[in-house]
C-alpha positions in Angstrom: 0.0 0.0 0.0 1.5 3.4 -1.0 1.7 6.4 1.2 -1.3 8.2 -0.2 -3.5 5.2 0.4 -2.1 4.9 4.0 -3.0 8.5 4.7 -6.4 8.1 3.3 -7.1 5.1 5.4 -6.1 7.1 8.4 -8.5 9.9 7.4 -11.3 7.5 6.9 -10.6 5.7 10.2 -10.8 9.0 12.1 -14.0 10.1 10.4 -15.7 6.7 10.9 -14.5 6.7 14.5 -16.1 10.1 15.1 -19.4 8.9 13.7 -19.3 5.7 15.7 -18.7 7.7 18.9 -21.8 9.8 18.3 -24.0 6.8 17.5 -22.7 5.0 20.6 -23.7 8.0 22.8 -27.1 8.2 21.2 -27.7 4.5 21.7 -26.7 4.7 25.3 -29.3 7.4 25.8 -31.9 5.0 24.3 -30.8 2.3 26.8 -31.6 -0.4 24.2 -31.1 -3.9 25.5 -30.6 -5.5 22.1 -27.1 -6.3 20.9 -25.6 -7.3 17.6 -26.9 -10.6 16.3 -27.4 -12.8 13.3 -25.7 -11.8 10.0 -24.5 -8.5 11.4 -22.5 -10.3 14.0 -20.9 -12.3 11.3 -20.1 -9.2 9.3 -18.6 -7.5 12.4 -16.4 -10.4 13.1 -15.0 -10.3 9.6 -14.4 -6.6 9.8 -12.6 -7.0 13.1 -10.3 -9.7 11.8 -9.8 -8.8 8.2 -10.6 -5.0 8.0 -13.2 -6.0 5.3 -16.2 -8.2 5.3 -15.9 -8.9 1.6 -19.6 -8.3 1.1 -20.7 -8.4 -2.6 -22.7 -5.2 -2.2 -24.1 -2.9 0.4 -27.6 -4.3 0.1 -27.2 -7.5 2.3 -25.7 -5.4 5.0 -28.7 -3.0 5.1 -31.0 -5.9 4.9 -29.4 -7.4 8.0 -30.2 -4.3 10.0 -33.6 -3.5 8.6 -35.5 -5.2 11.6 -34.8 -2.1 13.6 -37.1 -0.2 11.2 -40.1 -2.1 12.6 -40.0 0.1 15.7 -40.9 3.1 13.5 -43.4 1.1 11.5 -45.1 0.1 14.8 -45.0 3.4 16.6 -44.8 5.9 13.8 -48.6 6.2 13.3 -49.2 7.0 17.0 -46.5 9.6 16.9 -48.0 11.2 13.8 -51.5 11.0 15.4 -50.3 13.1 18.4 -48.7 15.6 16.0 -52.0 15.8 14.0 -50.6 14.5 10.7 -50.3 11.4 8.6 -47.4 9.0 8.9 -45.7 7.9 5.6 -43.3 5.2 6.6 -41.5 4.9 3.2 -41.0 8.7 2.8 -39.9 9.3 6.4 -38.0 6.1 7.2 -37.9 3.5 4.6 -36.4 5.4 1.7 -33.8 7.2 3.9 -32.6 3.9 5.2 -32.4 2.4 1.7 -30.3 5.3 0.3 -27.0 3.3 0.2 -28.5 0.1 -1.3 -26.9 -1.3 -4.3 -23.3 -0.1 -3.9 -21.4 -2.8 -5.9 -18.5 -3.5 -3.5 -17.4 -6.7 -5.2 -17.2 -4.9 -8.6 -15.1 -2.1 -7.1 -12.8 -4.6 -5.6 -12.4 -6.4 -8.9 -11.6 -3.1 -10.6 -8.8 -2.5 -8.0 -7.4 -6.0 -8.7 -7.6 -5.5 -12.5 -5.8 -2.1 -12.2 -3.2 -3.7 -10.0 -2.6 -6.5 -12.4 -2.4 -4.1 -15.4 0.1 -1.9 -13.6 2.2 -4.9 -12.7 2.3 -6.1 -16.4 3.1 -2.6 -17.7 5.9 -2.0 -15.1 7.5 -5.3 -16.4 7.8 -3.9 -19.9 8.2 -0.1 -19.3 11.7 1.2 -18.7 11.2 4.9 -19.3 11.2 6.6 -15.8 8.3 8.8 -16.7 6.2 5.9 -18.0 7.0 3.9 -14.9 6.1 6.8 -12.6 2.7 7.0 -14.3 2.0 3.3 -13.9 3.2 3.3 -10.3 0.7 6.2 -9.7 -2.1 4.1 -11.3 -1.1 1.3 -9.0 -1.4 3.6 -6.1 -4.9 4.4 -7.2 -5.8 0.7 -7.2 -4.8 0.7 -3.5 -6.9 3.9 -2.9 -9.9 2.3 -4.5 -9.6 -0.7 -2.3 -9.2 1.5 0.8 -12.3 3.5 -0.2 -14.3 0.4 -0.8 -13.5 -1.0 2.6 -14.4 2.4 4.2 -17.8 2.4 2.4 -18.5 -1.2 3.7 -17.7 -0.1 7.2 -19.8 3.1 7.0 -22.9 1.1 5.7 -22.3 -1.5 8.4 -22.3 1.2 11.2 -25.6 2.5 9.8 -27.2 -1.0 9.7 -25.8 -2.0 13.1 -27.2 1.2 14.9 -30.7 0.7 13.4 -30.7 -3.0 14.2 -30.2 -2.2 17.9 -33.5 -0.4 17.9 -35.5 -3.6 17.2 -35.9 -4.8 20.8 -38.4 -2.3 22.1 -41.8 -3.8 22.8 -43.0 -1.3 25.3 -46.2 0.9 24.7 -45.6 4.1 22.7 -43.7 6.9 24.6 -42.7 10.3 23.2 -39.3 10.4 24.8 -38.5 6.8 23.8 -39.5 7.6 20.2 -37.5 10.8 20.2 -34.4 8.9 21.3 -34.7 6.2 18.7 -35.5 8.7 16.0 -32.3 10.6 16.9 -30.3 7.3 16.4 -31.9 6.7 13.1 -31.4 10.3 11.8 -27.7 10.3 13.0 -27.1 6.9 11.3 -28.5 8.2 8.0 -26.8 11.6 8.3 -23.3 10.0 9.0 -23.7 7.4 6.2 -24.6 10.1 3.7 -21.9 12.6 4.8 -19.1 10.0 5.3 -19.7 8.2 2.0 -19.8 11.6 0.2 -16.4 12.3 1.7 -15.0 9.0 0.6 -16.3 9.6 -3.0 -14.9 13.2 -3.0 -11.4 12.0 -1.9 -11.5 9.1 -4.4 -12.5 11.5 -7.1 -9.6 13.9 -6.2 -7.2 11.0 -6.3 -8.5 9.9 -9.7 -8.2 13.4 -11.0 -4.5 13.5 -10.4 -3.9 10.0 -11.7 -3.5 9.2 -15.4 -6.3 6.7 -15.8 -6.5 6.9 -19.6 -7.5 3.5 -21.0 -9.4 2.5 -17.9 -13.1 3.0 -17.0 -12.0 5.6 -14.4 -10.3 7.7 -17.1 -13.1 10.0 -17.8 
């Protein structure tokens, strides 16, 4: 991994860490009893050991945390009734949670591998220092793409994990309880949107200074 990719990983780690800290604080305020379970627990274990869960896309990660949405489906109508309005689950909750569905993690990782292989082949036959520098730079972008993909996977996991922990509540409707859980949901959505936007911005900046002519990232 080149120096640029290492620096980017540090930046992503810090940002993701800040987002996790706020979500943990909000979840503590909810006093939820539910922990991580099922497929999310498997993903968490792989992230802990390998730094990447190797998920094919973001969709199964979000699906694994979607049981937490049932709290809002169950109590949202009463919340809306007290506010003298109609409750639209899909508009207020469902579509916001689904925003990051369909991110093709496996395809992005395959692109990184193909770029890396291409660079290795070209470096074997290129002897001009400038040409070698270009291909080394493209190889660095392959590392950066892999780092960005891992970061997106962790960001989506954190969103799903936070929402999943809201699934345990079976108590009657309570305004304060609803407010606390809604704060978790909104923070999870906000962080996922902002953190992934930051990843894409940094990845785009890296691509802009890398000669990617002849690849699908070249323009």
